[in-house]
ZAPALUM-724271 format. One record per residue: residue number from 0; x, y, z of N, C-alpha, C in turn. Coordinates in pm, 1 decimal, m for minus. Layout:
<nodes>
+------+----------+----------+----------+----------+----------+----------+----------+----------+----------+
: resi :     n.c1 :     n.c2 :     n.c3 :    ca.c1 :    ca.c2 :    ca.c3 :     c.c1 :     c.c2 :     c.c3 :
+------+----------+----------+----------+----------+----------+----------+----------+----------+----------+
:  NUM :        X :        Y :        Z :        X :        Y :        Z :        X :        Y :        Z :
...
+------+----------+----------+----------+----------+----------+----------+----------+----------+----------+
</nodes>
This chain:
<nodes>
+------+----------+----------+----------+----------+----------+----------+----------+----------+----------+
: resi :     n.c1 :     n.c2 :     n.c3 :    ca.c1 :    ca.c2 :    ca.c3 :     c.c1 :     c.c2 :     c.c3 :
+------+----------+----------+----------+----------+----------+----------+----------+----------+----------+
:    0 :   1616.1 :   1491.3 :  m1502.4 :   1521.5 :   1533.8 :  m1400.4 :   1473.3 :   1410.6 :  m1325.7 :
:    1 :   1368.0 :   1418.4 :  m1245.6 :   1319.0 :   1304.8 :  m1169.9 :   1198.4 :   1239.6 :  m1232.4 :
:    2 :   1171.7 :   1273.3 :  m1360.0 :   1059.0 :   1212.2 :  m1427.7 :   1090.7 :   1065.2 :  m1452.3 :
:    3 :    991.8 :    981.6 :  m1435.8 :   1015.8 :    841.1 :  m1466.3 :    941.8 :    798.4 :  m1591.8 :
:    4 :    835.6 :    868.9 :  m1625.8 :    757.5 :    831.8 :  m1743.7 :    652.6 :    938.9 :  m1768.1 :
:    5 :    573.9 :    912.6 :  m1865.0 :    458.1 :    998.1 :  m1891.0 :    334.9 :    910.9 :  m1878.8 :
:    6 :    232.3 :    966.0 :  m1817.5 :    107.8 :    893.2 :  m1802.2 :     34.4 :    882.6 :  m1934.9 :
:    7 :    m74.7 :    807.4 :  m1936.6 :   m154.4 :    789.8 :  m2057.6 :   m207.6 :    923.4 :  m2108.0 :
:    8 :   m228.9 :   1015.9 :  m2015.8 :   m279.6 :   1147.3 :  m2054.1 :   m167.2 :   1245.0 :  m2086.7 :
:    9 :    m42.8 :   1198.2 :  m2086.8 :     70.3 :   1282.3 :  m2123.6 :    135.0 :   1356.8 :  m2008.5 :
:   10 :     79.8 :   1342.3 :  m1887.9 :    139.2 :   1411.9 :  m1773.1 :    271.2 :   1348.7 :  m1735.2 :
:   11 :    360.8 :   1433.2 :  m1684.1 :    488.9 :   1382.5 :  m1635.6 :    467.5 :   1314.3 :  m1501.0 :
:   12 :    544.1 :   1209.9 :  m1478.0 :    536.9 :   1136.8 :  m1351.9 :    670.2 :   1152.4 :  m1280.4 :
:   13 :    666.5 :   1197.5 :  m1154.8 :    787.5 :   1218.1 :  m1075.6 :    797.0 :   1111.3 :   m967.8 :
:   14 :    918.3 :   1069.5 :   m936.7 :    938.7 :    971.0 :   m830.7 :    918.7 :   1038.1 :   m695.1 :
:   15 :    880.5 :    961.0 :   m592.9 :    868.2 :   1018.5 :   m458.4 :    999.3 :   1080.9 :   m410.2 :
:   16 :   1112.3 :   1019.1 :   m445.8 :   1242.0 :   1072.2 :   m403.3 :   1266.6 :   1210.2 :   m464.6 :
:   17 :   1232.5 :   1224.8 :   m591.3 :   1250.1 :   1353.2 :   m658.8 :   1162.1 :   1459.4 :   m593.2 :
:   18 :   1037.4 :   1422.3 :   m563.1 :    945.6 :   1516.9 :   m499.2 :   1002.9 :   1564.3 :   m366.1 :
:   19 :   1055.1 :   1469.8 :   m287.3 :   1112.2 :   1505.3 :   m157.3 :   1233.6 :   1596.0 :   m174.7 :
:   20 :   1319.3 :   1564.9 :   m270.1 :   1437.5 :   1648.5 :   m293.7 :   1397.2 :   1791.6 :   m327.3 :
:   21 :   1295.0 :   1806.3 :   m409.3 :   1252.1 :   1940.4 :   m449.0 :   1193.9 :   2017.1 :   m330.5 :
:   22 :   1115.0 :   1949.9 :   m248.1 :   1057.1 :   2015.8 :   m130.3 :   1167.0 :   2049.1 :    m30.4 :
:   23 :   1266.6 :   1962.8 :    m18.0 :   1380.2 :   1992.7 :     70.6 :   1450.0 :   2121.2 :     27.3 :
:   24 :   1459.4 :   2144.0 :   m102.6 :   1519.3 :   2268.4 :   m152.4 :   1439.9 :   2389.3 :   m103.2 :
:   25 :   1307.4 :   2377.3 :   m103.0 :   1222.0 :   2487.5 :    m55.9 :   1238.5 :   2504.4 :     94.6 :
:   26 :   1237.9 :   2393.9 :    168.3 :   1248.5 :   2401.1 :    314.7 :   1383.4 :   2457.4 :    359.1 :
:   27 :   1489.3 :   2429.8 :    282.5 :   1621.4 :   2485.2 :    314.2 :   1630.7 :   2633.3 :    278.6 :
:   28 :   1536.9 :   2681.1 :    198.1 :   1539.9 :   2820.8 :    157.4 :   1617.3 :   2844.4 :     29.2 :
:   29 :   1652.1 :   2737.2 :    m41.4 :   1724.6 :   2752.2 :   m168.0 :   1639.9 :   2824.0 :   m273.1 :
:   30 :   1508.4 :   2802.0 :   m267.0 :   1416.7 :   2870.5 :   m357.1 :   1277.7 :   2871.4 :   m295.1 :
:   31 :   1189.9 :   2953.7 :   m347.8 :   1053.9 :   2963.2 :   m293.7 :    964.7 :   2861.0 :   m362.7 :
:   32 :    847.2 :   2843.0 :   m305.5 :    750.4 :   2751.4 :   m363.2 :    713.5 :   2794.7 :   m504.6 :
:   33 :    690.9 :   2924.1 :   m523.3 :    652.1 :   2971.6 :   m656.8 :    766.4 :   2954.2 :   m757.0 :
:   34 :    889.7 :   2971.6 :   m711.7 :   1003.5 :   2948.6 :   m801.4 :   1010.0 :   2801.7 :   m843.5 :
:   35 :    982.0 :   2712.9 :   m748.5 :    984.0 :   2569.5 :   m779.2 :    873.7 :   2534.1 :   m878.5 :
:   36 :    754.2 :   2591.2 :   m859.0 :    644.7 :   2560.8 :   m952.1 :    679.6 :   2605.7 :  m1093.5 :
:   37 :    743.8 :   2722.0 :  m1104.9 :    784.5 :   2769.7 :  m1238.0 :    894.5 :   2680.7 :  m1296.5 :
:   38 :    989.8 :   2643.3 :  m1211.6 :   1101.9 :   2560.9 :  m1258.6 :   1054.3 :   2425.5 :  m1310.8 :
:   39 :    960.0 :   2364.3 :  m1237.6 :    911.7 :   2231.1 :  m1275.5 :    791.6 :   2235.9 :  m1369.0 :
:   40 :    734.2 :   2355.6 :  m1384.6 :    614.3 :   2373.1 :  m1466.1 :    500.4 :   2284.1 :  m1415.0 :
:   41 :    476.5 :   2293.4 :  m1283.3 :    364.4 :   2223.7 :  m1219.9 :    283.6 :   2326.2 :  m1142.0 :
:   42 :    160.6 :   2290.4 :  m1107.1 :     76.0 :   2385.7 :  m1035.3 :    120.8 :   2398.0 :   m889.8 :
:   43 :     86.7 :   2511.7 :   m831.0 :    122.7 :   2536.7 :   m691.3 :     54.1 :   2437.0 :   m599.0 :
:   44 :    m67.8 :   2395.6 :   m632.8 :   m139.1 :   2300.5 :   m546.4 :    m66.8 :   2166.1 :   m541.3 :
:   45 :     m6.6 :   2125.5 :   m651.5 :     69.0 :   1999.6 :   m654.6 :    190.0 :   2009.8 :   m562.9 :
:   46 :    262.3 :   2119.9 :   m572.5 :    382.2 :   2137.7 :   m489.9 :    343.7 :   2149.1 :   m343.0 :
:   47 :    232.8 :   2217.5 :   m313.6 :    187.5 :   2226.3 :   m173.5 :    151.0 :   2088.3 :   m119.1 :
:   48 :     91.1 :   2003.9 :   m203.5 :     57.5 :   1867.3 :   m162.3 :    184.7 :   1789.5 :   m130.7 :
:   49 :    286.5 :   1801.8 :   m216.2 :    415.6 :   1736.2 :   m191.1 :    473.1 :   1784.6 :    m59.0 :
:   50 :    467.3 :   1915.7 :    m36.6 :    524.6 :   1975.5 :     85.1 :    453.4 :   1922.5 :    209.3 :
:   51 :    320.6 :   1917.9 :    202.9 :    243.3 :   1868.0 :    317.2 :    282.3 :   1723.6 :    348.5 :
:   52 :    296.8 :   1642.3 :    245.8 :    334.1 :   1502.3 :    266.4 :    473.9 :   1488.4 :    324.0 :
:   53 :    566.0 :   1568.2 :    276.3 :    702.8 :   1563.9 :    330.1 :    701.2 :   1604.6 :    476.6 :
:   54 :    627.0 :   1710.1 :    509.0 :    620.7 :   1756.5 :    647.9 :    554.8 :   1653.6 :    738.3 :
:   55 :    462.1 :   1574.7 :    684.6 :    395.7 :   1470.1 :    763.2 :    477.4 :   1341.3 :    766.0 :
:   56 :    585.3 :   1338.5 :    691.6 :    666.1 :   1216.4 :    685.5 :    602.1 :   1108.6 :    602.0 :
:   57 :    517.9 :   1146.1 :    508.0 :    442.0 :   1049.4 :    429.1 :    497.9 :   1026.1 :    290.0 :
:   58 :    622.7 :   1058.5 :    266.8 :    675.1 :   1045.8 :    130.4 :    672.8 :    902.2 :     80.9 :
:   59 :    678.6 :    805.8 :    171.1 :    672.6 :    666.3 :    127.1 :    537.3 :    634.8 :     66.3 :
:   60 :    436.2 :    712.6 :    103.8 :    302.0 :    688.1 :     52.6 :    275.4 :    759.0 :    m79.1 :
:   61 :    369.2 :    843.1 :   m124.2 :    350.9 :    912.8 :   m251.6 :    377.1 :    815.4 :   m364.4 :
:   62 :    286.1 :    810.4 :   m457.2 :    306.6 :    725.7 :   m573.5 :    356.0 :    811.7 :   m687.7 :
:   63 :    424.7 :    752.5 :   m779.9 :    483.2 :    827.7 :   m891.1 :    377.9 :    896.1 :   m977.2 :
:   64 :    255.6 :    844.8 :   m978.4 :    154.0 :    905.7 :  m1063.3 :     86.5 :   1024.8 :   m997.1 :
:   65 :    131.3 :   1064.4 :   m881.4 :     77.5 :   1182.9 :   m816.2 :    m34.6 :   1152.8 :   m719.0 :
:   66 :    m90.8 :   1033.2 :   m722.3 :   m192.7 :    998.1 :   m624.7 :   m126.5 :    988.2 :   m488.9 :
:   67 :   m200.1 :   1025.5 :   m385.9 :   m141.3 :   1030.4 :   m252.7 :   m223.9 :    945.8 :   m157.9 :
:   68 :   m155.3 :    867.6 :    m76.8 :   m219.2 :    789.4 :     27.5 :   m158.0 :    834.7 :    159.0 :
:   69 :   m238.6 :    888.9 :    250.6 :   m182.4 :    932.4 :    379.1 :   m116.6 :    815.2 :    452.3 :
:   70 :    m13.8 :    845.2 :    528.5 :     62.8 :    741.2 :    598.3 :    m25.7 :    658.9 :    690.5 :
:   71 :   m120.1 :    723.9 :    760.0 :   m205.3 :    648.3 :    852.9 :   m296.1 :    551.5 :    777.3 :
:   72 :   m341.6 :    588.0 :    658.1 :   m425.0 :    498.1 :    578.4 :   m342.7 :    379.6 :    529.1 :
:   73 :   m216.9 :    405.7 :    495.4 :   m127.3 :    299.0 :    452.6 :   m105.4 :    200.3 :    566.8 :
:   74 :    m80.1 :    253.0 :    687.8 :    m60.8 :    165.8 :    804.9 :   m187.4 :     85.7 :    833.9 :
:   75 :   m304.7 :    150.5 :    823.1 :   m431.0 :     79.9 :    846.0 :   m448.2 :    m33.8 :    745.3 :
:   76 :   m416.9 :     m6.9 :    620.0 :   m430.3 :   m109.2 :    516.1 :   m334.4 :   m225.0 :    540.9 :
:   77 :   m210.5 :   m193.8 :    578.7 :   m113.6 :   m299.6 :    607.8 :   m157.8 :   m382.4 :    727.2 :
:   78 :   m213.7 :   m316.4 :    828.4 :   m263.6 :   m386.6 :    946.4 :   m379.1 :   m479.2 :    908.3 :
:   79 :   m468.6 :   m429.3 :    824.3 :   m582.8 :   m509.3 :    779.6 :   m534.7 :   m630.0 :    698.8 :
:   80 :   m433.9 :   m610.9 :    616.3 :   m378.8 :   m721.8 :    537.6 :   m323.0 :   m829.3 :    629.9 :
:   81 :   m247.4 :   m786.9 :    733.6 :   m192.6 :   m885.2 :    828.8 :   m305.7 :   m960.2 :    899.3 :
:   82 :   m409.8 :   m887.9 :    938.5 :   m524.7 :   m949.3 :   1006.2 :   m591.1 :  m1052.5 :    914.9 :
:   83 :   m611.0 :  m1017.5 :    789.2 :   m674.0 :  m1109.8 :    694.3 :   m584.7 :  m1229.8 :    664.4 :
:   84 :   m453.5 :  m1209.0 :    659.8 :   m361.4 :  m1321.1 :    638.2 :   m367.3 :  m1418.8 :    755.0 :
:   85 :   m377.7 :  m1365.4 :    878.0 :   m390.4 :  m1453.5 :    995.0 :   m520.8 :  m1532.3 :    988.5 :
:   86 :   m631.1 :  m1464.5 :    953.2 :   m760.7 :  m1531.7 :    942.9 :   m756.1 :  m1639.8 :    835.2 :
:   87 :   m693.1 :  m1609.2 :    722.9 :   m679.9 :  m1707.4 :    615.5 :   m599.6 :  m1828.3 :    662.8 :
:   88 :   m493.3 :  m1804.2 :    737.6 :   m412.9 :  m1913.8 :    791.3 :   m493.8 :  m2003.7 :    883.5 :
:   89 :   m575.1 :  m1940.8 :    970.5 :   m659.9 :  m2019.4 :   1061.6 :   m760.5 :  m2103.1 :    983.1 :
:   90 :   m823.8 :  m2042.1 :    885.0 :   m924.2 :  m2113.9 :    805.4 :   m859.7 :  m2226.8 :    725.5 :
:   91 :   m741.2 :  m2204.9 :    675.1 :   m669.8 :  m2308.7 :    601.3 :   m641.5 :  m2427.3 :    692.7 :
:   92 :   m599.1 :  m2397.5 :    815.8 :   m573.1 :  m2505.5 :    912.1 :   m701.3 :  m2580.9 :    943.8 :
:   93 :   m812.0 :  m2508.8 :    961.0 :   m940.0 :  m2573.8 :    990.2 :   m978.8 :  m2668.3 :    876.9 :
:   94 :   m964.1 :  m2623.1 :    753.9 :   m998.1 :  m2705.5 :    637.7 :   m910.3 :  m2829.9 :    634.5 :
:   95 :   m780.6 :  m2814.2 :    659.5 :   m689.8 :  m2928.9 :    658.1 :   m726.7 :  m3029.4 :    766.5 :
:   96 :   m762.2 :  m2979.9 :    884.2 :   m801.6 :  m3068.8 :    994.4 :   m929.0 :  m3144.0 :    958.5 :
:   97 :  m1027.7 :  m3071.8 :    904.1 :  m1153.7 :  m3136.9 :    867.2 :  m1134.0 :  m3237.9 :    754.2 :
:   98 :  m1047.2 :  m3206.8 :    658.7 :  m1020.0 :  m3301.9 :    550.9 :   m952.0 :  m3426.9 :    605.0 :
:   99 :   m858.9 :  m3408.8 :    698.0 :   m790.9 :  m3524.2 :    757.9 :   m890.9 :  m3608.6 :    836.6 :
:  100 :   m980.1 :  m3543.7 :    910.2 :  m1081.5 :  m3616.8 :    986.8 :  m1174.6 :  m3692.0 :    892.6 :
:  101 :  m1211.1 :  m3629.5 :    783.9 :  m1298.4 :  m3693.8 :    686.7 :  m1231.2 :  m3817.6 :    627.4 :
:  102 :  m1102.5 :  m3809.0 :    598.8 :  m1028.8 :  m3923.9 :    545.7 :  m1026.8 :  m4037.7 :    647.4 :
:  103 :  m1009.1 :  m4003.6 :    774.6 :  m1008.7 :  m4106.5 :    879.4 :  m1144.7 :  m4174.4 :    888.9 :
:  104 :  m1250.2 :  m4095.7 :    879.4 :  m1385.1 :  m4152.8 :    886.4 :  m1408.8 :  m4244.5 :    767.2 :
:  105 :  m1361.1 :  m4207.1 :    650.7 :  m1379.4 :  m4290.0 :    530.9 :  m1306.8 :  m4423.7 :    542.6 :
:  106 :  m1197.4 :  m4428.4 :    618.3 :  m1118.0 :  m4550.9 :    633.1 :  m1188.8 :  m4653.5 :    721.1 :
:  107 :  m1273.2 :  m4607.6 :    809.9 :  m1339.6 :  m4698.2 :    904.3 :  m1452.2 :  m4773.8 :    834.3 :
:  108 :  m1477.9 :  m4896.2 :    884.0 :  m1590.3 :  m4972.2 :    825.8 :  m1721.2 :  m4896.4 :    847.4 :
:  109 :  m1814.6 :  m4917.6 :    758.8 :  m1941.2 :  m4845.6 :    763.6 :  m2017.4 :  m4874.7 :    893.0 :
:  110 :  m2005.9 :  m4993.9 :    943.9 :  m2079.4 :  m5032.5 :   1064.2 :  m2015.5 :  m4977.9 :   1190.7 :
:  111 :  m1895.5 :  m4923.5 :   1183.0 :  m1821.4 :  m4877.3 :   1300.0 :  m1898.0 :  m4766.1 :   1369.5 :
:  112 :  m1923.6 :  m4786.1 :   1495.8 :  m1988.3 :  m4684.4 :   1577.2 :  m2139.0 :  m4680.9 :   1562.3 :
:  113 :  m2196.8 :  m4775.9 :   1488.5 :  m2341.8 :  m4777.2 :   1470.4 :  m2399.4 :  m4880.3 :   1566.0 :
:  114 :  m2499.0 :  m4841.3 :   1640.4 :  m2562.0 :  m4930.9 :   1736.3 :  m2652.1 :  m5028.9 :   1661.8 :
:  115 :  m2646.0 :  m5156.8 :   1703.5 :  m2728.2 :  m5259.2 :   1638.4 :  m2848.4 :  m5296.5 :   1722.5 :
:  116 :  m2878.6 :  m5225.3 :   1823.4 :  m2990.3 :  m5259.4 :   1911.6 :  m3121.6 :  m5245.3 :   1846.8 :
+------+----------+----------+----------+----------+----------+----------+----------+----------+----------+
</nodes>
């Protein structure tokens, strides 16, 4: 079957690919939703959730443990990660520049740039 493991609570875990294959069987008319729930021994609400995700094109967001992340939330999170990586890169460059400037200042004599008037 498409089970990959059992969770800590003993529930079966299905791969996203397996979930999509099963929903495709329903969409093709090979069997009904209720027949699929009986065949897999899962609740109808679980199968309806799989179906909704397949219809939305969100199967990549399905995790094997049954938790679901909508595709738009996944894209938002990935976008936020890229934004934070860019900010981190800028801050890293700023720190490197300031450290280099500090080293240059340390190399100069203490009296350099000080007015003696």
